[in-house]
C-alpha positions in Angstrom: 0.0 0.0 0.0 1.2 3.5 -0.4 0.4 6.8 0.9 -1.6 10.0 1.2 -4.4 11.4 3.0 -6.3 14.7 2.9 -7.1 17.2 5.4 -8.4 20.7 5.2 -7.7 22.9 8.2 -10.0 25.8 8.7 -9.2 28.5 11.2 -11.9 29.5 13.7 -12.1 31.4 16.9 -13.7 30.4 20.2 -14.4 32.2 23.4 -12.2 33.1 26.4 -9.3 33.8 24.1 -9.3 30.2 22.9 -8.2 29.7 19.3 -9.4 26.6 17.6 -8.5 25.0 14.4 -11.2 22.9 12.6 -9.8 19.9 10.8 -11.8 18.3 8.0 -10.7 15.1 6.5 -11.2 13.8 2.9 -10.3 16.9 0.9 -7.2 17.9 -1.0 -5.1 20.5 0.8 -4.3 23.8 -1.1 -1.2 25.9 -0.4 -1.2 29.7 0.0 -0.9 30.0 -3.8 -4.0 27.9 -4.4 -2.1 24.9 -5.7 -2.7 21.3 -4.6 -0.3 20.3 -1.8 1.8 17.4 -3.0 3.4 15.9 0.1 2.4 12.3 0.2 3.7 10.0 3.0 4.5 13.2 4.9 7.2 13.8 7.5 7.1 16.8 9.9 9.3 18.8 12.2 8.4 21.7 14.4 11.2 24.3 14.6 11.3 27.8 16.0 7.5 27.9 16.1 6.9 26.8 12.6 5.9 23.5 11.1 7.8 22.0 8.2 6.4 19.2 6.1 8.1 17.1 3.5 6.5 14.6 1.2 6.3 13.0 -2.2 5.3 15.1 -5.1 3.1 12.5 -6.9 2.0 14.9 -9.7 4.6 12.8 -11.6 3.1 9.7 -10.1 6.0 7.2 -10.2 9.0 9.6 -10.3 8.3 11.8 -7.2 10.3 14.8 -6.3 10.4 15.8 -2.6 8.5 19.0 -1.7 8.9 21.1 1.4 6.0 23.2 2.9 5.9 25.4 6.0 3.1 26.7 8.2 2.6 28.7 11.4 -0.7 27.1 12.2 -1.0 23.8 10.3 -3.7 25.6 8.3 -2.0 27.8 5.7 0.8 25.9 4.0 3.4 27.8 2.1 5.3 26.0 -0.7 9.0 26.4 0.1 10.7 24.5 -2.7 11.5 21.1 -4.1 14.3 20.1 -1.7 15.2 16.9 -3.6 14.6 16.8 -7.4 14.8 14.3 -10.1 18.0 14.5 -12.3 19.1 17.5 -10.3 19.9 16.4 -6.7 21.6 13.2 -8.0 21.9 12.1 -11.6 20.3 8.7 -10.9 17.1 10.2 -9.5 14.3 10.0 -12.1 16.3 7.4 -13.9 17.5 4.4 -11.9 16.3 5.6 -8.5 13.1 7.1 -7.0 12.3 8.4 -3.5 9.5 7.3 -1.2 8.6 8.2 2.3 11.0 11.1 2.8 11.3 12.1 6.5 12.9 15.3 7.9 15.1 15.6 11.0 17.0 18.4 12.7 20.3 17.6 14.3 20.8 19.8 17.4 24.4 18.9 17.6 25.5 19.6 14.0 22.7 22.2 13.3 22.0 20.4 10.0 18.7 19.3 8.5 18.6 15.7 7.4 16.2 13.7 5.2 16.1 9.9 5.3 14.0 8.0 2.7 13.4 4.8 0.8 15.7 5.0 -2.3 14.4 2.5 -4.8 14.6 1.3 -8.4 11.6 1.0 -10.6 11.2 -2.8 -10.0 11.9 -2.5 -6.2 15.1 -4.6 -6.6 17.5 -2.0 -5.2 15.9 -2.1 -1.7 18.0 0.8 -0.5 17.8 3.9 1.8 19.4 7.3 1.4 20.4 10.3 3.5 20.4 13.9 2.3 21.5 17.0 4.2 21.3 20.8 4.1 22.5 23.6 6.5 19.1 25.2 6.2 15.6 23.7 6.2 14.7 25.0 2.8 18.2 25.0 1.4 19.9 22.8 -1.2 20.0 19.2 0.0 22.8 17.0 -1.1 23.2 13.2 -1.0 25.3 12.1 2.0 24.8 8.3 1.9 22.8 5.7 0.0 22.7 1.9 -0.1 21.3 -1.0 1.9 21.6 -0.2 5.6 24.4 -2.4 7.0 23.9 -4.6 3.8 20.2 -5.3 4.6 17.5 -5.0 2.0 15.3 -2.0 3.1 12.0 -0.6 1.8 9.1 1.2 3.4 10.5 3.4 6.2 10.2 6.0 8.8 12.4 7.7 11.4 12.2 8.2 15.2 14.1 10.7 17.3 14.1 9.9 21.0 14.2 12.5 23.8 17.9 12.1 24.2 18.6 12.9 20.6 19.3 9.3 19.6 17.7 8.7 16.2 16.6 5.6 14.5 15.7 4.6 10.9 13.0 2.0 10.8 12.2 0.0 7.7 10.7 -3.2 6.3 13.6 -5.5 5.6 14.6 -8.6 3.6 11.8 -8.7 1.0 9.2 -7.2 3.5 9.6 -10.1 6.0 10.7 -8.1 9.1 11.0 -4.6 10.5 14.5 -3.4 11.0 15.5 -0.8 13.7 18.7 0.9 12.7 20.5 3.2 15.1 22.0 6.2 13.3 25.4 7.8 13.8 25.4 11.0 15.9 25.5 13.1 12.7 22.5 11.1 11.4 24.5 10.2 8.2 24.6 6.4 8.4 23.3 3.4 10.3 25.6 1.9 12.9 23.6 -0.9 14.4 20.6 -3.1 13.6 17.9 -4.9 15.6 15.4 -7.1 13.8 11.8 -6.6 15.0 8.6 -8.6 14.4 10.3 -11.3 12.4 8.3 -12.8 9.5 5.3 -10.6 10.4 5.4 -8.7 7.1 4.7 -5.2 8.5 5.4 -1.9 6.7 4.7 1.8 7.2 6.0 1.9 10.7 5.3 5.0 12.9 6.7 5.3 16.4 5.7 7.7 19.2 6.9 7.8 22.8 4.3 8.4 25.5 5.8 8.5 29.0 7.9 5.4 29.5 6.4 3.5 26.6 7.1 3.4 22.9 4.2 2.6 20.6 4.7 1.4 17.0 1.9 1.5 14.5 2.2 -0.5 11.2 0.3 -2.0 8.4 0.4 -5.2 6.5 1.9 -5.3 3.0 -1.0 -5.0 0.5 0.2 -2.5 -2.1 -2.0 0.6 -2.4 -4.9 -1.2 -0.7 -5.6 -0.2 2.9 -5.6 -2.9 5.6 -5.8 -3.4 9.4 -3.5 -1.2 11.4 -1.8 -2.9 14.3 0.0 -1.5 17.3 2.7 -2.8 19.7 4.3 -1.3 22.8 7.5 -1.6 24.7 9.7 0.1 27.3 12.6 -0.5 25.0 13.0 0.1 21.3 15.2 -3.0 20.9 13.4 -5.6 22.9 10.2 -6.5 24.7 7.7 -5.5 22.1 4.1 -6.7 22.9 2.2 -8.9 20.5 0.7 -7.0 17.6 -3.0 -6.0 18.2 -5.6 -4.4 16.1 -6.4 -0.7 16.4 -9.1 1.2 14.5 -11.3 -0.4 11.9 -10.3 -3.1 9.4 -8.8 -0.5 7.0 -7.4 2.1 9.4 -10.2 4.3 8.1 -8.8 3.7 4.6 -5.3 5.0 5.5 -1.7 4.0 6.0 0.3 5.5 8.8 2.8 8.3 7.9 3.5 10.1 11.2 2.4 10.7 14.7 2.5 14.3 15.8 2.9 15.3 19.5 1.1 18.6 20.4 2.3 19.7 23.8 -0.1 22.3 25.1 -0.5 24.2 28.3 -3.3 22.0 29.5 -2.6 18.6 27.9 -0.6 16.7 25.3 -2.5 15.6 22.2 -1.3 13.0 19.7 -2.3 13.2 16.1 -2.2 10.3 13.7 -1.3 11.4 10.1 -1.9 8.9 7.4 -2.2 8.5 3.6 -5.5 7.6 1.9 -3.9 6.3 -1.3 -5.4 6.2 -4.8 -8.3 8.5 -3.8 -9.2 8.3 -6.6 -5.8 8.4 -8.3 -2.2 8.5 -6.9 -1.6 12.2 -7.3 -5.0 12.9 -5.6 -4.3 10.7 -2.6 -5.4 12.4 0.6 -3.8 13.3 3.9 -5.9 12.2 6.9 -5.4 13.3 10.5 -7.2 12.4 13.7 -6.4 12.2 17.5 -5.1 9.1 19.3 -5.5 8.8 23.1 -3.2 6.7 25.4 -3.9 5.3 28.8 -1.1 3.1 30.2 -0.4 0.5 27.5 -3.8 1.0 25.8 -4.4 3.4 22.9 -7.4 4.3 20.8 -8.0 5.9 17.4 -10.6 8.7 17.3 -11.3 9.1 13.6 -13.7 11.9 12.8 -14.4 13.6 9.5 -14.3 16.9 11.5 -12.8 17.9 14.8 -11.4 21.0 16.6 -7.9 21.4 18.1 -6.5 24.2 20.2 -2.7 24.1 19.6 -2.0 26.4 22.5 -3.7 24.4 25.2 -3.4 21.0 23.5 -7.1 20.3 23.8 -9.3 18.8 21.1 -13.0 18.3 20.8 -15.6 16.8 18.5 -17.1 19.3 16.1 
């Protein structure tokens, strides 16, 4: 399955100085120029009070560039630029390689912006990853490293940055049989260790969030562009002790595949938002970005899919609309 989900954010104002954003699912996003947002399988960082989102530009369906957008409010998205571009960033892009699931990081130690992604050939035989870097978030990114992480075939992927700055690349490995957890070097340039997770479970589209002392990983089965049951596992350690996979949400994850989990730390509460792709809706370039809250209580978690809800980014509260 592949990615993209839609969400239209409409700004509204409540009482008592509360500012609420209304999120509506199922529509194509538009940027501040009125163009369709092309950022499938999105990745996000929040830096200096501004959100940055990278994702696949599927207007050229099977040779995607990587676009960067920015927003102060997750409502009005400004197109920054194509940060990785076919036949420009590297000569093989758009020819022998394509990019999927680009994810953006900021390295506090090196002050560099880093993108990790699935770096693939047209027939998916390469099974590689790649790392790109820039000294500014909307600058010119250059290729730092590409290949099979520690020699291991790698495809659908994500990243996770822990509270101590340690960062991990997570991907489906060895012909989609397992998930691989790769610890990255301190400059985020290359994988330095590997732990195999969920052997022979054939999971992809991993998305990890830390809630208190627990890590939660959401993933899907491998079914091409067709949505399937999302499953979740939890552990107090990233490298061991993961609980058995269990179902969450409905049988198709509300017709989505996980792309990211956003953590909104407010003055009153912390809210977690699931971001997923609603692929082929109805075509690949028109795939939608979907977003909805997740709640956690101990080791239990629950999806709260709604076609429309409100969120207050200052307080962290959300409510049904």
